[in-house]
C-alpha positions in Angstrom: 3.4 43.1 -26.0 5.0 43.9 -22.7 4.9 41.5 -19.1 1.8 43.0 -16.9 3.3 44.1 -13.5 2.1 41.3 -10.4 1.5 41.9 -7.3 5.0 40.7 -5.8 4.8 37.9 -2.7 6.4 36.5 -0.2 7.9 33.2 -1.2 6.0 31.9 2.2 3.1 33.4 0.7 3.5 31.7 -2.6 4.2 28.3 -1.2 1.0 28.1 0.9 -1.1 29.7 -2.2 0.7 26.3 -4.4 -2.3 24.0 -3.9 -4.2 26.2 -6.6 -1.3 26.0 -9.2 -1.3 23.8 -12.0 1.1 20.5 -11.2 3.6 19.0 -13.4 4.3 15.3 -12.6 8.3 14.6 -13.6 9.4 11.1 -14.1 12.3 9.3 -15.9 14.5 6.9 -15.6 18.3 7.1 -14.8 20.5 9.5 -16.6 17.3 10.3 -18.6 17.6 14.2 -17.5 15.7 14.4 -15.3 17.9 16.5 -12.8 19.3 18.3 -15.7 15.4 19.3 -16.7 15.4 20.6 -12.9 18.3 22.7 -12.9 17.2 24.7 -15.9 13.7 25.9 -14.6 15.4 26.4 -11.0 16.7 30.1 -10.4 20.4 30.8 -11.0 20.5 31.2 -7.0 19.6 28.4 -5.6 20.0 25.9 -7.7 23.5 26.1 -7.0 22.7 24.8 -3.6 20.6 21.6 -4.9 22.7 20.6 -7.7 24.5 17.3 -5.4 22.3 15.1 -7.1 22.7 16.1 -10.3 26.0 14.8 -12.7 27.7 12.0 -14.0 26.6 9.2 -10.7 22.5 9.4 -12.0 21.9 9.2 -8.3 19.7 11.4 -6.9 18.1 12.4 -3.5 14.8 9.7 -3.0 12.8 12.3 -0.9 9.8 13.0 -3.4 10.3 16.8 -3.7 7.8 19.6 -5.0 9.1 23.4 -6.7 7.1 25.4 -6.4 7.2 28.0 -9.0 6.1 31.6 -9.1 7.5 34.2 -10.7 5.7 36.9 -8.4 8.1 36.0 -5.5 10.2 39.2 -4.9 13.6 38.6 -4.9 16.0 34.7 -6.7 17.4 34.8 -3.1 14.7 34.3 -1.4 12.8 30.5 -0.7 10.0 29.2 1.4 10.3 25.3 2.7 8.0 23.0 4.0 9.6 19.6 5.0 6.4 17.2 6.0 8.3 14.3 8.2 7.1 10.7 9.0 7.2 7.9 11.9 10.9 6.5 11.4 11.0 4.1 9.0 11.9 1.4 11.4 11.2 -2.3 9.6 12.8 -0.5 6.6 16.4 -0.9 8.0 15.0 -3.9 10.5 14.2 -6.4 7.3 18.0 -5.6 6.0 19.2 -6.8 9.5 17.3 -9.4 9.7 18.5 -10.8 6.6 22.2 -10.0 6.5 22.1 -11.2 10.0 20.5 -14.7 8.9 22.8 -15.2 6.6 26.1 -14.3 9.3 25.0 -16.3 11.9 24.7 -19.3 9.3 27.8 -18.9 7.5 29.1 -19.5 10.9 27.9 -22.6 11.6 24.8 -21.3 13.5 27.1 -19.9 16.6 26.2 -17.0 18.3 29.9 -16.3 19.5 31.5 -16.5 16.3 28.5 -14.8 14.4 29.0 -11.4 16.8 32.5 -11.4 16.0 32.1 -11.8 12.5 30.5 -8.6 13.3 32.7 -5.8 12.3 32.4 -2.0 10.2 33.1 -3.9 7.2 30.2 -6.4 7.7 28.6 -3.2 9.0 28.1 -1.6 6.0 25.3 -3.6 4.1 23.2 -2.4 6.7 23.8 1.5 6.7 24.3 1.1 2.8 22.0 -1.0 1.8 22.6 -3.0 -2.1 18.6 -1.1 -3.6 19.4 2.5 -1.7 16.0 2.5 -0.8 18.3 4.6 1.9 21.5 5.8 3.5 22.6 5.6 7.1 26.5 5.7 6.1 26.9 9.6 6.7 26.0 9.2 10.8 27.6 5.7 11.4 30.0 7.8 13.4 26.7 7.7 15.5 25.8 4.5 14.8 27.0 2.2 17.4 28.3 -1.3 16.0 29.3 -2.7 19.8 26.1 -1.4 20.9 24.3 -3.5 18.3 26.2 -6.4 19.1 25.2 -6.3 22.7 21.5 -5.4 21.9 21.4 -8.8 20.1 23.9 -11.4 21.9 20.9 -12.5 24.0 18.5 -13.2 20.9 21.4 -14.8 18.5 22.5 -17.4 21.9 19.0 -17.8 22.8 18.9 -18.9 18.7 22.0 -21.2 19.1 20.4 -22.8 22.2 16.8 -23.3 20.8 14.7 -26.9 20.8 14.4 -28.3 18.4 17.6 -26.9 17.2 18.0 -24.7 14.7 19.3 -27.5 12.6 16.5 -29.9 13.2 14.0 -27.0 12.7 15.6 -26.7 9.1 15.1 -30.3 8.2 11.9 -30.2 9.3 10.9 -26.7 7.1 12.6 -28.8 4.2 10.9 -31.4 4.6 7.5 -29.7 4.5 9.0 -28.0 1.1 10.3 -30.7 -0.9 7.5 -30.1 -3.9 9.7 -26.5 -4.3 13.0 -25.9 -5.4 14.2 -24.1 -2.6 18.2 -23.3 -1.6 18.8 -24.5 1.6 20.6 -21.0 2.2 17.1 -19.5 2.0 15.7 -22.2 4.3 18.1 -21.4 6.8 17.4 -17.3 7.0 14.0 -18.8 6.8 13.8 -20.6 10.3 16.2 -17.8 11.5 13.6 -15.5 10.8 10.9 -17.2 11.8 12.7 -18.2 15.2 13.4 -14.5 15.4 9.9 -13.1 15.5 8.4 -15.2 18.1 11.2 -14.5 20.7 9.6 -13.1 23.6 9.5 -8.8 23.3 12.3 -8.8 26.6 15.0 -10.6 24.5 13.8 -8.3 21.6 13.6 -4.8 23.7 17.4 -4.0 23.9 17.4 -4.8 20.4 14.6 -2.3 19.2 15.8 0.7 21.6 18.6 0.7 19.4 17.2 0.9 15.7 14.8 3.1 17.2 18.2 5.8 18.6 19.0 6.0 14.5 15.2 7.9 14.5 16.0 9.8 17.0 19.3 10.5 15.9 18.6 11.4 12.7 15.1 13.9 13.9 17.6 15.5 16.0 19.7 15.7 12.8 17.1 17.4 10.3 16.2 19.9 13.6 19.8 21.3 14.4 19.6 21.9 10.1 16.9 23.4 9.9 18.0 25.4 12.9 14.6 26.8 13.2 12.3 27.2 17.3 9.6 26.2 15.1 9.0 22.5 15.2 9.7 20.4 12.4 6.8 20.5 9.7 6.0 24.5 10.2 6.1 26.0 6.5 9.5 28.3 7.2 11.0 31.2 4.6 14.8 31.2 4.1 17.3 33.4 1.9 20.8 32.0 0.8 22.8 35.6 1.5 24.2 35.0 4.9 23.1 38.0 7.8 19.4 38.5 6.4 16.6 38.5 7.9 15.5 35.2 7.1 17.5 32.0 8.6 20.5 31.2 5.9 19.5 28.4 3.8 21.9 27.4 2.1 23.2 24.4 3.9 19.7 23.6 4.4 19.4 23.1 0.8 22.8 21.2 0.4 21.9 18.6 3.0 18.6 17.9 2.6 19.1 17.5 -1.5 22.1 15.1 -0.8 21.2 11.9 -1.8 23.7 10.0 0.8 21.5 12.0 3.9 19.7 9.6 5.8 16.4 12.2 6.5 14.3 9.5 3.4 13.9 7.8 6.5 11.8 10.9 8.4 10.7 12.9 5.3 7.6 12.4 3.7 8.3 15.0 1.3 9.7 18.5 0.7 7.9 21.5 -0.8 10.4 24.2 -2.4 9.2 27.7 -3.0 11.0 29.7 -5.0 11.4 32.2 -8.2 11.6 30.6 -11.7 14.7 31.5 -14.0 14.1 34.7 -15.9 14.4 32.9 -19.6 11.2 31.0 -18.4 9.3 33.8 -17.1 10.0 36.2 -20.2 8.9 33.3 -22.5 5.2 33.4 -20.8 2.1 34.5 -21.0 2.3 38.2 -20.3 -1.3 38.5 -18.6 -1.1 35.6 -16.4 1.9 35.1 -13.9 3.9 31.6 -14.5 2.6 29.9 -11.0 3.8 26.2 -11.7 4.3 22.9 -9.1 6.7 20.5 -11.2 6.5 16.9 -8.6 9.9 14.9 -8.5 9.5 11.7 -7.3 11.5 8.9 -6.0 10.0 6.3 -8.1 12.7 5.7 -10.9 15.5 7.9 -9.2 17.8 4.2 -8.7 16.9 2.1 -11.5 17.2 1.3 -15.2 14.5 1.8 -17.8 12.8 -1.1 -18.8 8.7 -1.9 -18.6 7.6 -2.6 -15.2 9.7 0.2 -14.2 7.8 2.8 -16.9 4.7 1.3 -15.5 5.5 1.7 -12.1 6.6 5.2 -12.6 3.0 6.4 -14.3 1.6 4.4 -11.5 2.8 6.7 -9.2 2.3 9.6 -11.4 -1.4 9.4 -11.4 -1.2 9.0 -7.6 -0.3 12.0 -7.3 -3.3 13.4 -8.4 -1.3 15.9 -11.1 -2.9 18.2 -13.8 0.0 16.8 -16.3 2.9 14.7 -16.3 6.2 14.8 -18.3 7.8 12.0 -19.0 11.4 11.7 -20.0 13.1 9.1 -22.2 16.6 8.9 -22.8 17.6 8.0 -26.7 21.2 6.7 -25.8 19.1 3.6 -24.3 19.1 -0.1 -26.9 16.1 0.2 -29.4 14.7 -2.6 -28.3 14.5 -1.2 -24.2 12.8 1.8 -25.4 10.9 0.1 -27.8 9.9 -2.2 -24.4 9.6 1.8 -22.7 7.0 2.9 -25.1 5.0 -0.3 -25.4 4.7 0.3 -21.4 3.6 3.9 -22.1 0.3 2.6 -24.1 -0.8 0.7 -21.3 -0.7 3.1 -18.8 -2.1 6.2 -21.1 -6.3 4.7 -20.9 -6.1 5.6 -17.0 -4.7 9.1 -17.9 -7.2 9.7 -19.8 -9.5 8.8 -18.1 -8.5 11.2 -15.4 -7.5 14.2 -18.1 -4.2 13.9 -17.5 -2.2 14.3 -20.7 1.2 12.0 -20.8 3.8 14.5 -22.3 7.0 12.7 -23.5 9.9 14.3 -24.6 13.0 12.2 -26.6 16.4 13.5 -24.5 20.0 13.5 -24.8 19.9 13.9 -28.5 22.7 16.1 -29.0 24.7 12.5 -27.8 22.9 10.1 -30.5 23.5 12.6 -33.2 27.3 13.0 -32.4 27.7 9.1 -32.3 25.5 9.2 -35.5 28.4 12.3 -37.2 31.2 10.1 -36.1 30.2 7.2 -37.9 29.3 9.4 -41.3 32.3 9.2 -43.9 35.0 11.3 -43.1 38.8 12.2 -44.5 40.0 11.7 -41.1 39.5 10.1 -37.7 39.1 13.8 -35.9 35.8 15.5 -36.1 35.9 18.8 -37.3 32.9 21.1 -38.5 32.6 21.0 -41.8 31.5 16.9 -41.0 28.6 17.9 -39.1 28.0 21.0 -41.9 27.6 17.5 -44.2 26.3 15.4 -42.2 23.6 17.5 -39.6 20.3 17.0 -41.0 20.9 13.1 -42.0 21.6 12.4 -38.8 18.4 14.3 -37.1 16.1 12.5 -40.0 18.0 9.0 -39.0 17.2 9.9 -35.4 13.4 11.5 -35.8 12.8 7.8 -37.9 13.6 6.0 -34.8 11.4 7.9 -32.3 8.9 7.3 -35.4 9.4 3.7 -34.9 9.4 3.7 -31.7 5.7 5.9 -31.7 4.1 2.5 -33.6 4.0 1.4 -30.4 1.6 4.4 -28.5 -0.2 6.5 -29.9 0.8 10.4 -28.2 0.8 13.5 -29.4 2.2 15.1 -26.6 5.9 14.2 -27.8 8.9 15.9 -28.7 12.8 15.3 -28.3 16.0 17.9 -26.9 19.0 17.3 -26.3 18.8 18.7 -22.8 22.7 20.0 -23.1 23.6 23.9 -23.7 26.5 25.0 -24.7 26.9 28.3 -26.2 26.9 28.6 -30.1 29.7 29.5 -30.9 31.3 26.3 -29.5 28.7 23.7 -30.0 29.1 22.5 -33.9 25.9 20.9 -34.1 24.2 24.5 -34.0 26.6 25.7 -35.6 25.9 23.3 -38.3 22.0 24.2 -38.2 22.6 27.7 -38.6 24.6 27.1 -41.5 21.6 25.4 -43.2 19.0 28.1 -41.8 17.0 25.1 -39.8 14.6 25.2 -37.7 15.3 22.6 -34.9 18.1 25.1 -34.0 15.9 25.5 -31.2 16.2 21.7 -30.0 19.5 22.6 -28.7 19.3 25.5 -26.7 17.9 26.1 -23.3 14.8 28.2 -25.5 13.6 24.6 -26.9 12.9 23.4 -23.5 11.0 26.9 -22.1 8.8 26.5 -25.3 7.6 23.5 -24.2 7.8 24.2 -20.7 5.5 26.8 -21.3 3.4 25.0 -23.6 3.1 22.5 -21.0 1.8 24.1 -18.4 -0.7 26.6 -20.4 -2.5 23.7 -21.6 -2.5 22.3 -18.2 -4.2 25.4 -17.3 -6.7 25.4 -19.9 -8.2 21.7 -19.2 -8.6 22.7 -15.5 -11.3 25.7 -16.4 -14.4 25.7 -18.1 -15.9 25.4 -21.1 -15.8 29.5 -23.1 -12.9 30.0 -20.4 -9.3 30.4 -20.9 -7.7 32.0 -18.6 -7.5 31.4 -14.9 -10.0 33.8 -13.2 -8.6 36.8 -10.5 -10.0 37.2 -7.6 -9.2 38.7 -3.6 -9.8 36.7 -1.4 -10.3 38.2 2.5 -7.7 35.1 3.6 -5.0 34.1 1.3 -4.0 31.1 2.6 -8.0 29.5 2.8 -9.7 28.4 -0.3 -11.7 30.7 -2.4 -14.1 28.7 -3.2 -15.2 25.8 -0.4 -17.2 23.0 -1.8 -19.2 20.8 1.6 -20.9 17.5 1.3 -23.3 16.9 4.0 -22.9 13.0 4.4 -26.2 12.5 6.7 -28.1 13.4 3.4 -26.7 10.1 1.7 -26.4 8.4 4.1 -27.7 5.2 2.6 -24.9 5.2 -0.2 -22.7 5.3 2.8 -24.4 2.3 4.7 -23.5 0.6 1.2 -20.3 1.5 0.9 -20.1 0.3 4.6 -22.1 -2.7 3.8 -19.3 -3.8 0.5 -16.4 -2.7 2.7 -16.6 -5.0 6.0 -19.9 -7.8 5.1 -19.7 -8.7 1.8 -17.6 -11.4 1.5 -15.7 -11.1 -1.7 -14.4 -7.9 -0.8 -13.1 -8.0 2.6 -11.5 -12.1 1.6 -9.3 -9.3 -1.1 -7.9 -7.2 1.5 -8.1 -8.7 4.7 -4.9 -11.9 5.4 -6.8 -15.2 4.5 -3.4 -17.5 3.8 -2.3 -19.7 7.1 1.6 -19.6 5.7 3.6 -16.9 7.1 4.0 -13.5 4.7 7.6 -12.7 3.4 9.0 -9.6 5.6 10.4 -8.1 2.3 6.6 -8.7 0.4 5.0 -6.5 3.8 8.0 -3.5 3.5 7.5 -3.8 -0.3 3.2 -3.3 0.5 3.3 -0.8 3.1 6.0 1.3 0.8 3.5 1.1 -2.2 0.5 1.8 0.2 1.6 5.6 0.8 2.0 5.8 -3.1 -1.7 5.0 -3.7 -0.4 1.3 -5.5 -1.1 -2.2 -4.7 0.9 -5.5 -4.6 1.0 -8.7 -5.4 2.9 -11.8 -4.5 4.3 -14.5 -5.9 6.3 -16.0 -3.7 7.0 -20.1 -3.0 7.8 -20.7 0.4 5.6 -17.6 2.5 2.5 -16.6 1.9 0.1 -15.0 -0.7 -1.7 -12.5 -1.1 -2.8 -8.9 -3.8 -3.9 -6.3 -2.2 -4.4 -2.9 -3.9 -6.2 -0.5 -1.4 -6.5 2.6 -3.3 -7.9 0.5 -6.7 -10.6 -2.0 -4.4 -12.0 1.4 -2.6 -12.0 3.6 -6.3 -14.4 1.0 -7.3 -16.8 0.5 -4.2 -16.9 4.0 -4.2 -17.6 4.4 -8.2 -19.9 1.5 -7.9 -22.2 3.6 -5.0 -21.8 7.3 -6.2 -21.9 6.3 -9.6 -22.3 10.6 -10.9 -21.8 13.7 -8.8 -25.4 14.7 -10.5 -27.0 11.8 -7.4 -24.8 14.2 -5.0 -26.2 17.6 -6.3 -29.8 16.1 -6.8 -30.2 15.4 -3.1 -28.5 19.0 -3.1 -26.1 16.6 -0.8 -23.4 19.6 -1.9 -23.1 22.8 -0.7 -20.8 25.9 -2.6 -19.5 27.9 0.0 -18.0 31.8 -0.8 -17.6 32.7 2.9 -13.6 34.4 1.7 -15.1 36.2 -0.7 -16.6 39.4 -0.3 -19.5 40.6 -2.3 -18.0 42.3 -5.7 -15.7 39.1 -6.1 -18.7 36.8 -6.2 -20.0 39.2 -8.9 -16.6 39.1 -10.8 -16.9 34.6 -10.6 -20.1 35.0 -11.9 -19.9 37.3 -14.7 -17.5 35.2 -16.1 -19.1 31.9 -15.5 -22.2 33.2 -17.0 -21.1 35.1 -19.5 -24.3 34.7 -21.8 -26.5 34.8 -18.5 -27.2 30.4 -19.0 -27.0 30.0 -15.3 -29.7 33.1 -14.8 -32.6 30.8 -14.8 -31.5 27.1 -14.4 -29.9 28.5 -11.1 -33.6 29.1 -9.4 -35.5 27.0 -11.1 -38.0 25.2 -8.3 -37.0 27.6 -5.7 -39.5 29.6 -4.1 -39.5 33.4 -5.2 -40.2 34.5 -1.7 -37.3 33.3 -0.7 -35.0 34.7 -3.5 -36.7 37.9 -3.2 -34.9 38.3 0.3 -31.6 36.7 -0.8 -28.4 39.5 -0.9 -26.8 39.8 -4.2 -24.4 37.9 -2.9 -26.6 34.7 -1.8 -28.2 34.7 -5.3 -24.5 35.5 -7.2 -23.4 32.5 -4.8 -26.4 30.2 -6.2 -25.7 31.3 -9.6 -22.1 30.0 -9.7 -23.1 27.0 -7.3 -25.6 25.8 -10.7 -22.8 26.6 -13.2 -19.7 24.1 -11.0 -22.7 21.8 -10.9 -22.2 21.6 -14.8 -18.4 22.0 -14.4 -18.4 18.8 -12.5 -20.8 16.9 -14.5 -18.4 15.8 -17.3 -16.8 12.2 -16.0 -13.2 13.5 -16.0 -14.2 15.7 -13.4 -15.5 12.4 -11.4 -12.8 10.2 -12.2 -10.3 13.1 -11.2 -12.1 14.1 -7.5 -13.1 9.9 -6.6 -9.1 8.9 -7.8 -7.8 11.2 -4.7 -10.2 10.0 -2.7 -10.1 6.4 -3.0 -5.7 7.5 -2.4 -6.9 9.5 1.1 -9.4 6.7 1.9 -6.7 3.9 1.7 -3.7 5.6 3.4 -3.6 9.9 2.8 -6.0 11.0 5.4 -4.7 11.7 8.3 -7.1 9.9 10.8 -6.6 6.8 8.7 -2.9 7.4 8.1 -2.5 7.4 12.1 -4.3 4.2 12.4 -2.1 2.2 9.6 1.5 3.0 10.7 0.7 3.1 14.3 0.1 -1.2 13.6 3.3 -0.7 11.4 5.5 0.8 13.8 4.3 -1.9 16.5 7.6 -4.2 17.5 5.6 -7.1 15.9 6.6 -9.5 13.6 6.1 -8.8 9.4 3.1 -11.1 9.2 1.4 -10.3 12.2 2.3 -6.2 10.9 0.6 -7.2 7.6 -3.1 -8.4 8.5 -3.4 -6.5 11.8 -3.0 -3.3 9.2 -5.3 -4.9 7.3 -7.9 -6.0 9.6 -7.1 -2.3 10.9 -9.1 -1.2 8.1 -11.8 -3.4 8.4 -12.3 -1.6 11.6 -12.2 1.6 10.4 -14.9 0.5 7.4 -17.3 -0.1 9.9 -17.3 3.5 11.9 -19.5 6.4 11.7 -16.1 8.0 11.2 -15.1 6.5 8.3 -18.7 8.4 6.7 -17.8 11.6 8.0 -14.4 10.8 6.3 -15.8 9.7 3.1 -17.9 13.1 2.9 -15.1 15.4 4.1 -12.9 13.4 1.6 -15.0 14.0 -1.4 -15.8 18.1 -0.6 -12.0 19.0 0.1 -11.2 16.7 -3.7 -13.9 18.9 -5.4 -12.3 22.4 -3.4 -9.2 21.6 -4.8 -10.0 21.2 -8.1 -12.3 24.0 -8.0 -9.3 26.2 -7.2 -7.4 25.0 -9.5 -9.3 27.3 -11.6 -8.4 30.8 -9.8 -5.6 32.7 -9.0 -5.5 34.3 -5.7 -3.8 37.9 -5.9 
């Protein structure tokens, strides 16, 4: 069948409409092939500028990125980009400085002058490029003055050296307090140093924090200069990888933003990039529907290896993105026990994915390398591997590999699974392809791009199908009045369910068990590392549990707590529809478009009668066709939201927004986190701020707003705005 021609969009228009595209979150440990997958999907004109992080070093950008693919974008060389910024992550850098400075101070016998003399370019590298690669400042080292840093901390170090009781006396006291725990003397010294630093007068540390914040200013200035736009950072802009066009030149911008060693992760929340996909995947896709999907590349596993905890963290991060589907890549070259452990971890998370109706698709990668190793070990006349060795052993090698995969699958029940190469050679120089062709094996496709494109295409179709109501098999095409606004809007009238909101408020502010669960009650000081970890996980919808021996402990998951309370007080959507708190707004559609939607939803007239039950006929007789059709569609959507999966999807998204994602809540929490106060005080104030927010009427309004927005987002995933 000849492919249907679709109306063209600019990259900017495609990005603005991307919220309604099916979203697949891709996760995978280092070397699993995640970057290679992205390379195979982004069109050839764009990919050359973003492959800095692709290669053998397994280091990729630590900025989450949404790749929006839409075949309706007119030209391969055009792309649109939205760079979402955040406050400079000052405390991420400060904790590194504090710990390294404590070690240096104690190694210099608690002498301020010797400590300052020891601070050189070499020592400073540990600050600019921390061991855990949580950020990178090495590329702007020439713009960060070591001398100014030394001057900014000189008075503080002098204060610590001459404090009473002395530093050494404080170490002895702390050691005595910790006689029950086995704590190294170096750790005790570090704790004492941090305790003194964090209780120091503001005027002694003001110059230091000014120096620290100039790093954020420098990064922001560099980003402004890079984007080369008169618009403010955070605007959506359109670019071209060709020079001398009407659009700004974007090649250098892509190279810098996707360079893993640039410092921008400290001020960028995420990047959304809209472009055309490769022609090969367009040609394979559904002829009647434009190929459009969003691939979200999370930062969860970019720097570390494959293990059980990492896989669980990555799946948590992926599920907290409110995806429509998850793609997990696992490297077959890892040790058997590591892969088996990872598969067990997947099983633990599948129940949550199932509850949200989010399929987890697993692809085992690097099959070509495994097969090459197996053939190398097979009997042969010479150490040189020839084509006839591949021809003779290829099928046995594949069978051995598949048997290993079957063993892994005993650890978790998963139907959405396959294995691929992800490294593609021309057939004439690929011994695996030549051997499989010799045998006429249908496994040949797994070693060509067609194998990948076939799997991605099937994933996109299945993802879209899951979003649609029962009985509807393809997305609904409509033309909206305002292409940038939702086609259908769902609203929740909070005043009609104020009794429910009052119960939520009581649970969050008066129930002692709940309040003690998210506020800090321990009398011991909290570790700075724990506070930074908690805050970074909070931004991703995760909780954090500490198990410190010498610091105060806490176990807080704001999203999970809020989800539990929402689910307790709003048990289903039937409750909300029954009291007429939910409304369906179709102001963005002409009457003919509403009629078209109703014809699709109401093919068997099943909603015709239900829609007007208990409504005064006198009122209905005065309604326009659009009003009557709106009521029918409203009744159909009531059925759509009656499924437990849809309810779980909405509440999961709402819980994240109430914990951090909502702009008003995020600003309040960020404001506390950015204050130049101790980590312990920061954590206590942040959690008390939550309690204060929960007690306000504004919070009830936010709940209503977020439920309406989450329902709106879900409904609009069914629709393609043409």
